[in-house]
N, C-alpha and C positions, 0 to 999 in steps of 0.2 A: 538293181545291181550297179556297181560303179562302172563307169565307162572305161573301156580299155585304152581310149585315146587321151585320157586325162594326163596332164604332165606330172612328173614326179614331184615337182615343187608344190603343186596344188595338193597332191596326195599327202605329202608330208605336212602341209599346213593344216589339213583336216585332222591329222593325227595329233598335231600340236594343240589344236583347239579342244579336242577331246581330253587331252592331258590337262589343259587349263581348267576344263570343267571338273575333272577329277580333283584338282587342287582346290577349287571353290567348294565342292561338296564335302571334301574331307576337312577343310578349314572350319566350315560351319558345324560339323559334327563335334569337333574336338575343342573349338575355341572356348566353350563354356568352362573347360578345365582351368583356363587361365583367368576366368572372370567370376568364379564362384563367390569369392569374398565380396566383390563389388555388387553383384546381384543380390546377395544376402543382405548387405547393408541397405540397399535401396528399398527392400521390402521388409526390413526389420525382422529378418529370419536368421536362424543358425546356418552356418556354412554347410554343415553336414546334411541338413534338411534340403537345401537347394540342390545338393548332389543327386537327389532322386530324379531330377530333370534328365540327367544323363541316362538313367535306367529306363525311364519312360520312352525317351527317344529311341534308344537302342532296341527295346522290345517291340515297339511299333514297327520298326524296320524288320525285325526278326519275324514277327507274325504276318506281316503283309507282303514280304518280298515274293513268296511263291504265288499267293492268290492274285496279286496285281500283275505279276509277270504272265500268268496264265490268262487272266482276263484281257490282257493287251497283246497277246501273242500274235494275233492276225493284223495288228495295226502297223501301217507303214512306219519304219523306224525314225525317219526324219521328222514326221509329224508328231510322233510320240515324244521325241526328244524336246520339241518346241513346247508341247503341253506340260511336260515335266518342269521345264524352266519357268514357264508362266506361273505354275503353282508355287515353285520355289521362291520366286521374286515376291509374289503377293504375301506369302507366309512370313517372309522377312520384314515386309512393311508392317505386318501385324506385330512382330516382335518389337519393332521400334516404338510402336504405339501402346504396347502392353500396359494396362492400368493396374494389374496385380500379378502375383506369381502364377496363378492358374491360367490367366489369359496368355501369359508368356509360354506356359506349357502347351496350351492349345495351338499357338503359332508354331511351336516346335514339332507338334504332331503333323501339321501340314507339311513342314519341311521333311520330316521323316518319311512321309508317304511318297514324296518325289524321289527321295534318296533310295527307297526300296526298289523302285523301277530302274532308276539310273544305273545302279551297280549290277543289276541283273542283265543289262543289255550292252554295257559299255565295252567290256573286253572283246566281245564278238564284233562290235561295230568298228573298233580300232583295227582289228585284223582285216576286216572287209575293205576299209578305205585306205589301208596302207599300200605303199608301192609293192609290186610283185616280189615275193621272196623276202619280205621284210617284216613278217609277222612277229618274230621274237623281239625285234627292235621296237615295234609298235607297242607291245605289251610292256617293254622296259620303259618307254616314255610315259605310259600311263602310271607305272610304278613311281617314276620320278615326280610326276605331278602329285601323287599321293605323299611322297616323302617331303616335297617342298611345302605342302600344307603344314607339316610339323615344323619345318625349318623356318619358313617365313610367315605362313598364315596364322598359326596359333600365337607366336610371339608378337607379331604386328597387331593382331587383334587385341592382345592383352595390352600393348602399349597405347593403342587408340582408346581402349576402355579406361586405362589409367588416367589419361589426360583429357579426354573428351566425353567420357561416360560409356558404359557398356552398350547403350542403345545405338550410339554412333557406329560401333563395331558391326552390328547387324545391318545398319543402314548402308555401310560401305560394301558389305557382301551383296546386298540387294542390287546396288548400282552396278557392281562388277558383273553380276549374273545377267543383268539386263543387256549390257553391252555385248557379252558373249552370246546371248540368245540371238541377237541381230546378226552377228558374224556367222554363227552356225547356220542360220536360216539362209544366208546368202551363199555359203560355200559348200554345204553338204548336198550331195545328190539325193534323189529318191532312193530309199533302201528298203525294198520289200522284205517282209519278215521271212526268215528261213532258219532251218535247223534249231528251232526253239525247243522242240520237244512238246509234250502235252502232259496232262494230268496222269495219263497212263505211264509216262516215263518215270514218275516218282517211285512207285513200287519196284520198278525194274532197277532203278539206281540203288534202292535200299536192299536189293538182293545181292549187291556187290559188297562183300564184307570188307574188302580193303578200303573202299570209299567210305563206308560207315565208320570204320576205325579211324580214318583220317578226319572225318567230321567230329568225332568225339575228341580227338587230340586237339583240334582247333578250339573246341569249347573250353577244354581244360586250360590250354595255354593262354587264351585271350582273357578268360576269367581271372587267372592268376595275375596277368599283367595289369589289368584295369583295377584290380583290388588296390594296388599301390599307386599306379599312375593317375587315376582319377582324382586323387586327393594330394597330389604332389605340391600344389600351390598352398593350401592351408597347412600341410605338413611342414614345408620349409619355413613358413612364417611363425607357426605356433610351437612347433617342436624344436626346430633348429635355430629359431630366432634370427633368420636371415631376412634382409630387406626385400621390398617388392622388386627392385631392379635386378637383384641377384636371382630371384625366382624366374624373371623374364629371361635372363641369360641362360639359365638351366634349360628352359623350354626350347630356347634357340639351339643350343648345342645338342640337345636330345634329337631334335629334328634333323639337324645337319648330319649327325651320325647316321641317320637313315639313308642319306644319299651314299655315304661310304659303304653301308651295308648292301645297298643296291649294286654298287660297283663290284664289291667282293663276290656277290652272288652271280653276277654276269660273267665274271672271270672263272670262278671255281665251282659254280653250281652244277655243271655237267661233269666235271672231273671228280668231285667228291660229294655227290648228292646226299648220301645218307649221313656221313660224318659232319657235314656242314649244318644240317638241321639239328642233329643231336647236340653238337657243340653250341649252337645258338640257344636252344632251350636250356642247356646247362648254364650258360652265361646269364640269361635273364633271371634264372632262379638264384644264382649267386648274388647278382646285383640287388635283388629285392631283399635277400637275407642280410646283406651288408648295409642296407639303406640307413638304418638307425645309427650305426657306428660311423658311417661316412658323412652323415648330414652336417655335423658341426665343423667339419674341415672343408673349406671351400675347394681346395685342390682335389681332395679325395672324392667329393660328391660330383665334381665336374668330370673326372675320369670315369666314374661309375655311370653317369648319364650318357657319356659317349659310347661306352661298351653296351649298355642297355639298349639305347636307340638303334645302334648298328645291328645288334642281334635280333631285335624285334622286326626290323624290316626284312632281314633274311628269312625269318620264319614265315612272314606273310607271303613273300614271293614263292618260297618253296612249297607252301600249301596250295597256292593258286595254280602253279604249274602242274602239280600232281592231280588236282581236281580236273583240270582240262584234259589231261592225258588219260584219266580213268573213265571219262564220260564224253568221248568225242562225238557220240551220236545224239547227245542232248545237252549241249554246252550251256544254253541259257537256263535250263532247269537246274543243272548241276551248280552253276555259278549263283543262281538265285538262292538255292539251298545253302551254299557256302556263305553268301552274304548274310542270310538270315541267321545261320548258326554262329557266325562271327559276332553278330550283334547281340545274340543271346549271351555270348561271353562278355561283351562290353557291359551290357545291362546287369548281368549277374555280378561282375567284378565291382561295378559302381555301387550296387546294392550291398554287397558283402563289405566293401570298404566303409560304407555308411554305418552298417551294423557294428563293425569292429570299432570305429571311431566313437560311436554313440554309447556302446555297452562296455567296451574295454577302454582303449584310448587311441588317439590319433597316431601315437608312436608305434602302434602294433600293426599298421596296415602293410608294412613291408614284410614282416614275419608271416602274416597270413598269406600274402601273395607267394612267398617263397615255399611254403608248405604245399600249396596247390601246384606250384611249378615243379616240385619234386615228383608229385603224382603224375603230372604230364610227362615228365622225362621217363619215368618207369613205363608208362603206357606206350610211349614212342618206341622204346627199346623192344617192347613186347610185339607190337604190330609190325615192326621192321623184320623181326625174326619169323613171325607168323605169315606175313604176306610179302614175299621177296620183291614183288613189283613196286612196292613203295620205296624201295632203296634207290630207285632211279627217278629221274624227272620225266620219264616217258619217252 
């Protein structure tokens, strides 16, 4: 347990380091979105086929989040975090050295395993090391780290890949993670495992219909989003005939809009909890539906990406807050399930985008995402009416 005598400055520094960790983990998950064409070229593959790497990564996280969280639930949290980072760094070194596509996939599986545990424990760790009475702010900082991965991590990773090669992108991530590992080892106190829940918590959680409804909503929304977003780079180059630099710019403003979404959520999330989530789902559905029409107009696609990125961040925050409020007795298990389900959506979206682009055409990925987004919106309206507790943030 954190010492009561630790200074507020040290406590905040610990939260900041965990937020930087969130930045690095989210960057590596999504940076391939901006590198698909380069990786495909280096292995003489079709871009859509390389996209299956996103699905494999996401589904490993989805399948392994709960088993690994349960397997490590008695492990002291500081030690566990160090082990996660060691696996993370070594797996990235393997990515740099990958001799073919499947060796790259194998390295990504190692990263996904570390990711599975990281996101199961990080929200509760940030709350524990934060200064007294600052739990909400600590979670907000974690969200900012997540948003910055989209703002800075993915575009910078793409720029490094453009000019120095995609391997160097993974090498820079490995170096950054190694430095962070050393800082966390020095600054984090021992953190005994607590309130993790157990395997017996799982059926208990699934007997809470509001939580199950929220998990299904998460799957639908995330699948819809990643059907289009996973292929935004090849979409902009092959369908909209936009250059590489403009695609990088779009990834940058998409991520920057996430920070704006985080701010809007912190200001209005408690005042208008239900209408904010409904509006956000409506906006991403509209943006995906308009993607093909806006793509050939630089100003229009820029505005669309701002709205889309802002809305997606609000959705993620709104979901996370509700999960924590619906399962205060088993936060690690509930968040592990949430992380797994979120990644089922990422993988399903990347796979659906792959199938749409292969069997129909790349231009259709936005429309496919919009159809699913509409289903998600209708489901959201239904569960809000059916389970009134979902209308608030808890």
